[in-house]
DRENDO-1510 file (C-alpha; in Angstrom, 1 decimal, always signed):
<recs>
REC; n; res; u; v; w
REC; 1; MET; +99.6; +101.2; +134.5 .
REC; 2; ARG; +98.7; +103.8; +131.9 .
REC; 3; ARG; +94.9; +104.3; +132.0 .
REC; 4; ALA; +94.4; +104.2; +128.3 .
REC; 5; THR; +96.5; +101.1; +127.7 .
REC; 6; PRO; +94.7; +97.8; +127.5 .
REC; 7; SER; +96.3; +94.6; +129.0 .
REC; 8; LEU; +99.2; +93.2; +127.1 .
REC; 9; ASN; +97.3; +89.8; +126.8 .
REC; 10; ALA; +94.4; +91.5; +125.1 .
REC; 11; ILE; +96.7; +93.4; +122.7 .
REC; 12; ARG; +98.6; +90.3; +121.7 .
REC; 13; ALA; +95.3; +88.4; +121.3 .
REC; 14; PHE; +93.8; +91.0; +119.0 .
REC; 15; GLU; +97.1; +91.6; +117.0 .
REC; 16; SER; +97.5; +87.9; +116.3 .
REC; 17; ALA; +93.8; +87.5; +115.4 .
REC; 18; GLY; +94.0; +90.6; +113.2 .
REC; 19; ARG; +97.0; +89.3; +111.3 .
REC; 20; HIS; +95.4; +85.9; +110.7 .
REC; 21; GLU; +91.8; +87.2; +110.7 .
REC; 22; SER; +91.1; +84.0; +112.6 .
REC; 23; PHE; +90.7; +83.3; +116.3 .
REC; 24; SER; +91.8; +79.7; +115.8 .
REC; 25; ALA; +95.0; +80.6; +114.1 .
REC; 26; ALA; +95.7; +83.2; +116.8 .
REC; 27; ALA; +95.0; +80.5; +119.5 .
REC; 28; ASN; +97.6; +78.2; +117.9 .
REC; 29; GLU; +100.2; +81.0; +117.7 .
REC; 30; LEU; +99.7; +82.0; +121.3 .
REC; 31; SER; +99.1; +78.5; +122.7 .
REC; 32; VAL; +95.7; +79.2; +124.2 .
REC; 33; SER; +92.2; +78.3; +123.3 .
REC; 34; ALA; +90.2; +80.0; +120.6 .
REC; 35; SER; +87.5; +80.9; +123.1 .
REC; 36; ALA; +90.1; +82.7; +125.2 .
REC; 37; ILE; +91.2; +84.7; +122.2 .
REC; 38; SER; +87.5; +85.5; +121.4 .
REC; 39; GLN; +86.9; +86.6; +125.0 .
REC; 40; GLN; +90.0; +88.8; +125.1 .
REC; 41; VAL; +89.0; +90.5; +121.8 .
REC; 42; ALA; +85.4; +91.0; +122.9 .
REC; 43; GLN; +86.6; +92.6; +126.2 .
REC; 44; LEU; +89.0; +94.8; +124.3 .
REC; 45; GLU; +86.2; +96.0; +122.0 .
REC; 46; SER; +84.1; +96.7; +125.0 .
REC; 47; ASP; +86.8; +98.6; +126.9 .
REC; 48; LEU; +87.7; +100.7; +123.8 .
REC; 49; GLY; +84.1; +101.2; +122.7 .
REC; 50; VAL; +85.2; +100.4; +119.1 .
REC; 51; ILE; +84.2; +97.5; +116.9 .
REC; 52; LEU; +87.5; +95.9; +115.6 .
REC; 53; PHE; +86.1; +92.9; +113.7 .
REC; 54; GLN; +83.1; +92.3; +111.5 .
REC; 55; ARG; +81.8; +88.8; +112.2 .
REC; 56; VAL; +80.1; +87.6; +109.0 .
REC; 57; LYS; +79.0; +83.9; +108.6 .
REC; 58; GLN; +81.6; +82.8; +111.2 .
REC; 59; ARG; +84.4; +84.7; +109.4 .
REC; 60; LEU; +86.4; +87.5; +110.8 .
REC; 61; LYS; +87.1; +90.7; +108.8 .
REC; 62; LEU; +88.9; +93.7; +110.3 .
REC; 63; THR; +87.0; +97.0; +110.3 .
REC; 64; ASP; +88.8; +100.1; +109.1 .
REC; 65; ALA; +89.5; +101.0; +112.7 .
REC; 66; GLY; +90.6; +97.5; +113.5 .
REC; 67; LEU; +93.0; +97.5; +110.5 .
REC; 68; HIS; +94.6; +100.8; +111.6 .
REC; 69; TYR; +94.9; +99.6; +115.2 .
REC; 70; ARG; +96.3; +96.2; +114.2 .
REC; 71; ASP; +99.1; +97.9; +112.1 .
REC; 72; SER; +100.0; +100.2; +114.9 .
REC; 73; LEU; +100.1; +97.4; +117.5 .
REC; 74; SER; +102.2; +95.2; +115.1 .
REC; 75; ALA; +104.8; +97.9; +114.8 .
REC; 76; ALA; +104.8; +98.4; +118.6 .
REC; 77; LEU; +105.2; +94.7; +119.3 .
REC; 78; ASP; +108.0; +94.5; +116.8 .
REC; 79; ARG; +109.8; +97.3; +118.6 .
REC; 80; ILE; +109.3; +95.5; +122.0 .
REC; 81; GLU; +110.7; +92.3; +120.5 .
REC; 82; SER; +113.7; +94.1; +119.0 .
REC; 83; ALA; +114.4; +95.9; +122.2 .
REC; 84; THR; +114.3; +92.6; +124.2 .
REC; 85; THR; +116.6; +90.9; +121.7 .
REC; 86; ASP; +119.0; +93.8; +121.9 .
REC; 87; LEU; +119.0; +93.6; +125.7 .
REC; 88; ILE; +119.7; +89.9; +125.7 .
REC; 89; SER; +122.3; +89.8; +122.9 .
REC; 90; ASN; +124.1; +93.0; +123.9 .
REC; 91; LYS; +124.6; +92.6; +127.7 .
REC; 92; GLY; +126.7; +95.4; +128.9 .
REC; 93; VAL; +126.8; +97.0; +125.5 .
REC; 94; HIS; +124.6; +99.9; +124.5 .
REC; 95; ARG; +123.3; +99.8; +120.9 .
REC; 96; LEU; +123.2; +103.2; +119.2 .
REC; 97; ARG; +121.2; +103.4; +116.0 .
REC; 98; ILE; +122.3; +106.3; +113.8 .
REC; 99; GLY; +120.6; +107.4; +110.6 .
REC; 100; ALA; +122.8; +109.4; +108.2 .
REC; 101; LEU; +122.4; +111.0; +104.8 .
REC; 102; PRO; +124.0; +108.6; +102.3 .
REC; 103; SER; +126.9; +110.9; +101.1 .
REC; 104; LEU; +127.7; +112.1; +104.7 .
REC; 105; ALA; +127.9; +108.5; +105.8 .
REC; 106; THR; +130.0; +107.3; +102.9 .
REC; 107; TYR; +132.5; +110.1; +102.6 .
REC; 108; TRP; +132.7; +111.6; +106.1 .
REC; 109; LEU; +131.2; +109.4; +108.9 .
REC; 110; ILE; +132.4; +105.9; +108.0 .
REC; 111; PRO; +136.1; +106.8; +107.5 .
REC; 112; ARG; +136.2; +108.3; +110.9 .
REC; 113; LEU; +134.3; +105.6; +112.8 .
REC; 114; PRO; +137.4; +103.5; +113.7 .
REC; 115; SER; +138.4; +106.2; +116.3 .
REC; 116; PHE; +134.9; +106.2; +117.8 .
REC; 117; ILE; +134.8; +102.4; +118.1 .
REC; 118; GLU; +138.3; +102.4; +119.7 .
REC; 119; GLN; +137.3; +105.1; +122.2 .
REC; 120; HIS; +133.9; +103.6; +123.0 .
REC; 121; PRO; +133.9; +99.8; +122.8 .
REC; 122; LYS; +130.8; +99.5; +124.8 .
REC; 123; ILE; +128.7; +101.4; +122.3 .
REC; 124; ASN; +127.6; +99.2; +119.4 .
REC; 125; LEU; +126.8; +101.4; +116.4 .
REC; 126; HIS; +124.2; +100.5; +113.9 .
REC; 127; VAL; +124.3; +102.9; +110.9 .
REC; 128; VAL; +121.5; +103.2; +108.4 .
REC; 129; THR; +120.5; +105.6; +105.6 .
REC; 130; LEU; +118.3; +108.3; +107.0 .
REC; 131; ASP; +114.9; +108.4; +105.3 .
REC; 132; LEU; +113.6; +111.8; +104.2 .
REC; 133; ASP; +110.1; +113.2; +104.2 .
REC; 134; PHE; +110.2; +114.5; +100.7 .
REC; 135; ALA; +106.6; +115.7; +100.9 .
REC; 136; SER; +107.4; +118.4; +103.4 .
REC; 137; PRO; +108.5; +121.8; +102.0 .
REC; 138; GLU; +111.4; +122.0; +104.4 .
REC; 139; ARG; +112.6; +118.3; +103.8 .
REC; 140; SER; +112.4; +117.5; +107.4 .
REC; 141; PRO; +114.3; +114.5; +108.8 .
REC; 142; ASN; +112.3; +111.4; +109.5 .
REC; 143; LEU; +113.5; +109.4; +112.5 .
REC; 144; GLN; +111.6; +106.3; +111.2 .
REC; 145; GLY; +109.1; +106.1; +114.1 .
REC; 146; GLY; +111.7; +105.5; +116.7 .
REC; 147; TRP; +113.7; +102.8; +114.9 .
REC; 148; ILE; +116.8; +104.9; +115.1 .
REC; 149; ASP; +118.0; +106.9; +118.1 .
REC; 150; ALA; +119.4; +109.9; +116.2 .
REC; 151; GLY; +120.1; +111.2; +112.8 .
REC; 152; LEU; +122.8; +113.2; +111.0 .
REC; 153; PHE; +121.0; +115.7; +108.8 .
REC; 154; PHE; +121.5; +118.8; +106.7 .
REC; 155; GLY; +119.3; +121.9; +107.1 .
REC; 156; ASP; +118.7; +125.0; +109.2 .
REC; 157; GLY; +118.5; +123.1; +112.5 .
REC; 158; HIS; +114.8; +123.9; +113.1 .
REC; 159; TRP; +112.6; +120.9; +112.9 .
REC; 160; PRO; +109.3; +120.6; +115.0 .
REC; 161; GLY; +109.4; +118.1; +117.7 .
REC; 162; LEU; +113.1; +117.4; +117.4 .
REC; 163; LYS; +116.3; +118.6; +119.1 .
REC; 164; SER; +119.3; +119.4; +117.0 .
REC; 165; GLU; +122.9; +120.4; +117.6 .
REC; 166; LYS; +125.2; +121.6; +114.8 .
REC; 167; PHE; +128.4; +119.7; +114.4 .
REC; 168; MET; +129.7; +120.8; +111.0 .
REC; 169; ASP; +129.4; +123.7; +108.5 .
REC; 170; GLU; +129.5; +123.1; +104.8 .
REC; 171; GLN; +131.9; +124.6; +102.3 .
REC; 172; LEU; +131.3; +123.8; +98.6 .
REC; 173; VAL; +134.3; +123.6; +96.2 .
REC; 174; PRO; +134.5; +122.6; +92.5 .
REC; 175; VAL; +136.4; +119.4; +91.7 .
REC; 176; VAL; +137.3; +117.6; +88.6 .
REC; 177; SER; +139.1; +114.4; +87.5 .
REC; 178; PRO; +142.9; +114.9; +86.9 .
REC; 179; ASP; +142.4; +113.3; +83.5 .
REC; 180; ARG; +140.4; +116.4; +82.4 .
REC; 181; ILE; +143.4; +118.7; +83.0 .
REC; 182; ALA; +146.2; +116.3; +82.0 .
REC; 183; GLY; +149.5; +118.0; +81.6 .
REC; 184; ALA; +148.5; +121.0; +83.6 .
REC; 185; GLU; +148.2; +119.6; +87.1 .
REC; 186; THR; +150.1; +122.5; +88.7 .
REC; 187; ASP; +149.5; +125.4; +86.3 .
REC; 188; PHE; +146.0; +125.7; +85.0 .
REC; 189; ASP; +143.2; +128.3; +84.7 .
REC; 190; ALA; +140.5; +127.1; +87.0 .
REC; 191; ASP; +137.9; +129.5; +85.7 .
REC; 192; ALA; +138.6; +128.4; +82.1 .
REC; 193; ILE; +138.1; +124.8; +83.0 .
REC; 194; ILE; +134.8; +125.6; +84.8 .
REC; 195; GLU; +133.8; +127.5; +81.6 .
REC; 196; GLU; +134.7; +124.7; +79.2 .
REC; 197; LEU; +133.7; +121.5; +81.0 .
REC; 198; PRO; +130.1; +120.3; +81.7 .
REC; 199; LEU; +128.8; +121.4; +85.1 .
REC; 200; LEU; +127.3; +118.5; +87.0 .
REC; 201; GLN; +124.0; +119.2; +88.8 .
REC; 202; HIS; +122.6; +118.2; +92.1 .
REC; 203; SER; +118.8; +117.5; +91.8 .
REC; 204; THR; +117.9; +118.5; +95.4 .
REC; 205; ARG; +120.4; +121.4; +95.5 .
REC; 206; PRO; +119.9; +122.9; +92.0 .
REC; 207; GLN; +120.9; +126.5; +93.1 .
REC; 208; GLY; +124.5; +125.5; +93.9 .
REC; 209; TRP; +126.2; +126.7; +90.7 .
REC; 210; GLU; +124.2; +129.9; +90.7 .
REC; 211; GLU; +125.4; +130.7; +94.2 .
REC; 212; TRP; +128.9; +129.9; +93.2 .
REC; 213; PHE; +129.0; +132.4; +90.3 .
REC; 214; HIS; +127.1; +135.0; +92.4 .
REC; 215; ALA; +129.6; +134.7; +95.3 .
REC; 216; ARG; +132.5; +135.3; +92.8 .
REC; 217; ASP; +130.8; +138.1; +90.9 .
REC; 218; GLN; +131.0; +136.2; +87.7 .
REC; 219; GLU; +128.5; +135.9; +84.9 .
REC; 220; ARG; +126.1; +133.1; +85.7 .
REC; 221; ARG; +126.4; +130.0; +83.5 .
REC; 222; ARG; +123.5; +127.6; +83.3 .
REC; 223; PRO; +124.7; +124.1; +84.3 .
REC; 224; ASP; +124.7; +121.8; +81.3 .
REC; 225; GLY; +125.9; +118.5; +82.7 .
REC; 226; PRO; +124.0; +115.4; +83.9 .
REC; 227; THR; +121.9; +115.6; +87.2 .
REC; 228; PHE; +122.5; +113.4; +90.2 .
REC; 229; GLU; +120.5; +112.9; +93.4 .
REC; 230; HIS; +123.3; +112.6; +96.0 .
REC; 231; PHE; +126.7; +114.2; +96.5 .
REC; 232; HIS; +128.3; +110.7; +96.5 .
REC; 233; MET; +127.0; +110.3; +92.9 .
REC; 234; LEU; +128.4; +113.7; +92.0 .
REC; 235; VAL; +131.8; +112.8; +93.4 .
REC; 236; ASP; +131.9; +109.5; +91.5 .
REC; 237; ALA; +130.8; +111.3; +88.3 .
REC; 238; ALA; +133.6; +113.8; +88.7 .
REC; 239; LYS; +136.1; +111.0; +89.2 .
REC; 240; ALA; +134.8; +109.4; +86.0 .
REC; 241; GLY; +135.6; +112.5; +84.1 .
REC; 242; ILE; +132.0; +113.5; +83.3 .
REC; 243; GLY; +132.5; +117.1; +84.3 .
REC; 244; VAL; +133.0; +119.5; +87.2 .
REC; 245; ALA; +131.2; +118.8; +90.5 .
REC; 246; LEU; +130.4; +121.4; +93.2 .
REC; 247; VAL; +130.6; +119.3; +96.4 .
REC; 248; PRO; +131.3; +119.7; +100.1 .
REC; 249; LEU; +135.0; +120.0; +100.8 .
REC; 250; ALA; +134.7; +117.6; +103.8 .
REC; 251; PHE; +133.5; +114.9; +101.5 .
REC; 252; VAL; +136.5; +115.0; +99.1 .
REC; 253; ARG; +139.5; +115.7; +101.3 .
REC; 254; ALA; +140.8; +112.2; +100.9 .
REC; 255; ASP; +140.3; +112.2; +97.1 .
REC; 256; LEU; +142.1; +115.5; +96.8 .
REC; 257; ASN; +145.0; +114.4; +99.0 .
REC; 258; GLN; +145.4; +111.1; +97.1 .
REC; 259; GLY; +145.1; +112.7; +93.7 .
REC; 260; ARG; +141.8; +111.1; +92.6 .
REC; 261; LEU; +140.3; +114.6; +92.2 .
REC; 262; VAL; +141.7; +118.1; +91.6 .
REC; 263; ARG; +140.3; +121.2; +93.3 .
REC; 264; LEU; +139.7; +124.1; +90.9 .
REC; 265; GLY; +141.1; +127.2; +92.6 .
REC; 266; ARG; +141.1; +128.0; +96.3 .
REC; 267; ASP; +137.7; +129.6; +96.5 .
REC; 268; ALA; +134.8; +128.0; +98.4 .
REC; 269; ILE; +131.3; +129.1; +99.2 .
REC; 270; GLN; +129.8; +128.7; +102.7 .
REC; 271; SER; +126.3; +127.1; +102.7 .
REC; 272; GLU; +123.7; +128.9; +104.8 .
REC; 273; ARG; +122.6; +125.6; +106.2 .
REC; 274; ALA; +124.8; +123.0; +108.1 .
REC; 275; TYR; +125.0; +119.4; +109.3 .
REC; 276; TYR; +123.2; +118.6; +112.6 .
REC; 277; PHE; +122.9; +115.8; +115.1 .
REC; 278; VAL; +119.1; +115.3; +115.4 .
REC; 279; CYS; +117.2; +113.3; +118.0 .
REC; 280; SER; +113.9; +113.3; +119.8 .
REC; 281; PRO; +113.7; +115.4; +123.0 .
REC; 282; GLU; +113.5; +112.2; +125.2 .
REC; 283; ASN; +116.7; +110.8; +123.6 .
REC; 284; ARG; +118.7; +114.0; +123.9 .
REC; 285; LEU; +120.1; +113.2; +127.3 .
REC; 286; HIS; +120.8; +109.5; +126.8 .
REC; 287; GLU; +124.5; +108.9; +127.6 .
REC; 288; ALA; +125.3; +107.2; +124.2 .
REC; 289; ASN; +123.7; +110.1; +122.3 .
REC; 290; ARG; +125.7; +112.7; +124.2 .
REC; 291; ILE; +128.9; +110.7; +123.7 .
REC; 292; PHE; +128.4; +110.4; +120.0 .
REC; 293; CYS; +127.4; +114.1; +119.6 .
REC; 294; ASP; +130.6; +115.2; +121.5 .
REC; 295; TRP; +132.7; +112.9; +119.3 .
REC; 296; LEU; +131.2; +114.4; +116.2 .
REC; 297; ARG; +132.2; +117.9; +117.2 .
REC; 298; ASN; +135.7; +116.7; +118.1 .
REC; 299; ALA; +136.1; +114.9; +114.8 .
REC; 300; VAL; +135.3; +118.1; +112.9 .
REC; 301; ALA; +137.6; +120.2; +115.1 .
REC; 302; SER; +140.5; +117.8; +114.5 .
REC; 303; VAL; +140.6; +118.6; +110.8 .
REC; 304; SER; +139.6; +122.3; +111.0 .
</recs>
């Protein structure tokens, strides 16, 4: 037993009493007596050396320390319940929870998942949108307190406390709706179209067009089109004919092949950052994580 960990009975008694701010309600929930709950909480306070409840006129009110402790314990107990449910309902099947950036999930990951599911039927994937810590200067990935096993993220691959493996570089290309170049699908001046049409902007990658013009030694033009938060919004905006979008080639291959978008020229710019498989150090060697990471690299290699 971990020396700093109280008994599970004491934790459950306090967490329930903390949610209800009532020993009686906690007793009903846990099918024990109110005096048993009171004794468990009192012993917990004694063991910790911290007052968790204020007892005022036979009413309970959490202290600040008690409130913080209750919230942390509630989250931990939820995870225990979730893990137990997974174990019971997925006997023989490993659940792998993957967080992915929205555009990467929509335009790259999901269309390729059938091959993974076919190759690895005993791994049950659960894909969610990867939350970002927008407060950090480097926009670090947030693995949601352990609720997901790994994330697919864009950056430089260096995030404190996390292990990362690059699986895909990023090439940005300009695309436009075929309606905006009607009548000139096979013979058009890409530079003239980029000069004439609105340039759609990415709110979190605002330097994209500047890098495009710099790489081609062209006079820089300030983007004048609407701004969108995600690449999948830019792709849809380009399809709608709003203007020219500068987007990852990997995200629009299907649209280009099926004629829903037209690539302007053959030039592309290579991003300094890339897409990474990110996980905690303790999850790095889990079999399902290794299998998924290997599959990612093979999926990229198959279209390279």
